[in-house]
N, C-alpha and C positions, 0 to 999 in steps of 0.2 A: 504494500500500500504506500502511495506517495505521502509525504508529509504535507501538512497544511501550509499553503503558500504564505510567505510573510506579508503579502499585500492583502490577505483575507481580512475583511473588516465587516462585522455584523451590521454595521450601518449602511453598507452597500450590498444590496441583495437583489436577486432576480428570481422570478417564478417560472422556471423552465424545467421540463422533464430531464432527468439525468439519463444519458444514453448507456450508462454502465450498470447501475444498481436497481433501477426501477423501484425506488423506495416509496414513491407516491402511489403505487398500485393499491387500489381499494380505498383510497382516501376520498371521501365525499366532497370535501372542499376543493381538492385538486380537480376532481372530475367536473365540477361546475365551473372551473376556471377562476375560483376565488383566490385571494392571497392567503394561503394556508400558513398557519403559524409554525408548522413543523417541517414542511417540504420546500424550502427555499434554497437558493444557491448563492455562494459568494460571487459577487460581481468584482472580478479582479481588475479589469480595465475594459475600455471600449474605444473603438475607432469608428465613429459614425454609428452605423447599424450593426456592426460586428462586435459581439460581446465575448470576452474571455471569462469563463466561469470555472468554479470549483465546487464540487458537491461536498457538503460537510459530513455526509454519511460515509461515503467510500473514498473521498479525496480525489476522485477522477477529475482531470482538467480537460476542458474542451472549448472550442470556439463555436458560437452560435450566431448565425445570420438572421436578424429579425426582419429584414426587408422593410423596415420602418423609416420613413423620411426620404431624403435624397438618395437616388441609386448610386452605388459605388461603381467606379470605372473598372473595366476589366484589364487595365494596363498593369 
């Protein structure tokens, strides 16, 4: 298991499914798309609509494209 990133701050969170551990499975709040108090992810950084996240449950780190806002160039 990876260690928790030094940039991880509970004050910067995102509600995105973890592609590694699926810890939100069976959670009614997550199923509804609500901001669940248990199944959030650390928002390590972002560049526009690209989020760098870490799961507090399994410590998996990944990048998530939200497609929100201005489109990113493919350069």
